[in-house]
C-alpha positions as a Markdown table, in Angstrom:
| # | Residue | x | y | z |
|---|---|---|---|---|
| 1 | Met | -62.6 | 51.1 | 50.3 |
| 2 | Leu | -61.9 | 54.0 | 52.8 |
| 3 | Asn | -59.8 | 53.2 | 56.1 |
| 4 | Ser | -59.7 | 55.3 | 58.5 |
| 5 | Tyr | -56.6 | 56.8 | 60.3 |
| 6 | Glu | -54.9 | 58.3 | 62.5 |
| 7 | Thr | -51.9 | 61.2 | 62.2 |
| 8 | Ile | -49.9 | 62.5 | 65.0 |
| 9 | Tyr | -46.6 | 64.8 | 64.1 |
| 10 | Ile | -44.8 | 66.5 | 66.2 |
| 11 | Leu | -43.3 | 70.2 | 65.5 |
| 12 | Lys | -40.6 | 71.8 | 66.6 |
| 13 | Pro | -41.3 | 73.9 | 69.5 |
| 14 | Asn | -40.4 | 77.7 | 68.1 |
| 15 | Val | -43.1 | 77.1 | 65.2 |
| 16 | Thr | -45.2 | 79.8 | 65.1 |
| 17 | Asp | -49.3 | 79.3 | 65.6 |
| 18 | Asp | -49.8 | 81.0 | 62.2 |
| 19 | Leu | -47.6 | 78.3 | 60.8 |
| 20 | Asn | -48.6 | 75.2 | 62.6 |
| 21 | Leu | -52.7 | 76.5 | 61.4 |
| 22 | Ala | -51.0 | 76.8 | 57.5 |
| 23 | Leu | -49.4 | 72.8 | 58.2 |
| 24 | Val | -53.5 | 71.8 | 59.5 |
| 25 | Asn | -54.7 | 73.6 | 56.7 |
| 26 | Glu | -52.5 | 71.7 | 53.9 |
| 27 | Tyr | -52.8 | 69.0 | 55.1 |
| 28 | Lys | -56.7 | 69.2 | 55.5 |
| 29 | Ser | -56.8 | 69.9 | 51.8 |
| 30 | Leu | -54.8 | 67.3 | 50.9 |
| 31 | Ile | -56.2 | 65.1 | 52.3 |
| 32 | Arg | -60.4 | 66.0 | 50.7 |
| 33 | Asp | -58.4 | 66.4 | 47.6 |
| 34 | Asn | -56.9 | 63.3 | 47.0 |
| 35 | Gly | -60.5 | 61.4 | 48.7 |
| 36 | Gly | -60.6 | 61.6 | 51.9 |
| 37 | Gln | -63.2 | 62.1 | 53.9 |
| 38 | Asn | -64.4 | 63.3 | 57.6 |
| 39 | Val | -61.1 | 64.4 | 58.4 |
| 40 | Phe | -61.1 | 65.4 | 62.4 |
| 41 | Val | -58.2 | 67.4 | 63.6 |
| 42 | Gln | -57.5 | 68.6 | 67.4 |
| 43 | His | -54.3 | 70.2 | 69.0 |
| 44 | Lys | -52.9 | 69.0 | 71.6 |
| 45 | Gly | -50.9 | 71.4 | 72.3 |
| 46 | Arg | -46.6 | 72.3 | 73.7 |
| 47 | Arg | -46.1 | 69.2 | 76.1 |
| 48 | His | -41.8 | 68.1 | 77.3 |
| 49 | Leu | -40.6 | 64.8 | 75.2 |
| 50 | Ser | -39.6 | 62.2 | 77.4 |
| 51 | Tyr | -36.7 | 61.7 | 75.5 |
| 52 | Asn | -34.8 | 64.5 | 73.2 |
| 53 | Ile | -35.3 | 64.7 | 69.4 |
| 54 | Lys | -33.4 | 66.3 | 66.9 |
| 55 | Tyr | -32.2 | 68.8 | 70.5 |
| 56 | Tyr | -35.3 | 69.4 | 71.5 |
| 57 | Tyr | -36.9 | 68.8 | 74.5 |
| 58 | Asp | -40.1 | 70.0 | 73.7 |
| 59 | Gly | -43.1 | 69.9 | 70.9 |
| 60 | Ile | -46.2 | 71.2 | 69.5 |
| 61 | Tyr | -48.2 | 67.6 | 69.3 |
| 62 | Val | -51.3 | 68.0 | 66.3 |
| 63 | Gln | -53.2 | 64.7 | 66.2 |
| 64 | Met | -55.8 | 64.4 | 63.3 |
| 65 | Asn | -58.2 | 61.5 | 62.2 |
| 66 | Tyr | -60.0 | 60.8 | 58.6 |
| 67 | Asp | -60.8 | 58.0 | 56.3 |
| 68 | Ala | -58.6 | 57.7 | 53.3 |
| 69 | Ser | -57.3 | 54.5 | 51.1 |
| 70 | Gly | -53.5 | 53.6 | 51.5 |
| 71 | Ala | -52.3 | 55.3 | 48.6 |
| 72 | Leu | -53.4 | 58.9 | 50.4 |
| 73 | Val | -51.6 | 58.0 | 53.2 |
| 74 | Lys | -48.3 | 57.2 | 51.2 |
| 75 | Leu | -48.8 | 60.5 | 49.9 |
| 76 | Leu | -49.3 | 61.8 | 53.3 |
| 77 | Gln | -46.3 | 60.7 | 54.7 |
| 78 | Lys | -44.5 | 61.8 | 51.7 |
| 79 | Ser | -45.4 | 65.8 | 52.1 |
| 80 | Ile | -45.1 | 65.4 | 56.1 |
| 81 | Ser | -41.3 | 63.9 | 56.2 |
| 82 | Leu | -40.3 | 66.2 | 54.1 |
| 83 | Asn | -41.1 | 69.2 | 55.8 |
| 84 | Asp | -38.5 | 70.6 | 58.2 |
| 85 | Ser | -41.3 | 72.0 | 61.2 |
| 86 | Ile | -41.9 | 68.7 | 61.6 |
| 87 | Ile | -39.7 | 66.3 | 63.7 |
| 88 | Arg | -41.6 | 63.0 | 64.2 |
| 89 | Asn | -44.4 | 61.9 | 62.9 |
| 90 | Met | -46.6 | 58.6 | 63.1 |
| 91 | Thr | -50.1 | 56.6 | 61.6 |
| 92 | Val | -51.4 | 54.1 | 63.0 |
| 93 | Lys | -55.1 | 52.5 | 61.3 |
| 94 | Gln | -57.6 | 52.5 | 63.3 |
| 95 | Asn | -59.6 | 49.4 | 63.7 |
| 96 | Leu | -63.2 | 50.7 | 64.5 |
| 97 | Leu | -66.3 | 48.5 | 65.2 |
| 98 | Lys | -69.1 | 49.2 | 62.6 |
| 99 | Asn | -72.4 | 48.5 | 62.7 |
| 100 | Val | -71.7 | 46.1 | 66.3 |
| 101 | Ser | -74.7 | 45.3 | 68.3 |
| 102 | Leu | -74.3 | 43.8 | 72.1 |
| 103 | Gln | -77.2 | 42.1 | 73.1 |
């Protein structure tokens, strides 16, 4: 069974738009090729960080929502953690209410 997940990662501020797009396409294809579905990506843009992360004051935020298995999430997390352009990431499981009717 596939669960809904949300992954947010922060890129270094000096990452170009071309590299950002290449990373998004790489992670989307990784999710789809390994059985993930409903991949939705939002570029949140450059934001000031509340505190420094590895001596960076700003970062480029990218949010991905998708349906996947736990094994796929582990694979995606490993791929993200090995990328030098990403300074922070977080994945959470979303508890979406499905087939709920209010009466």
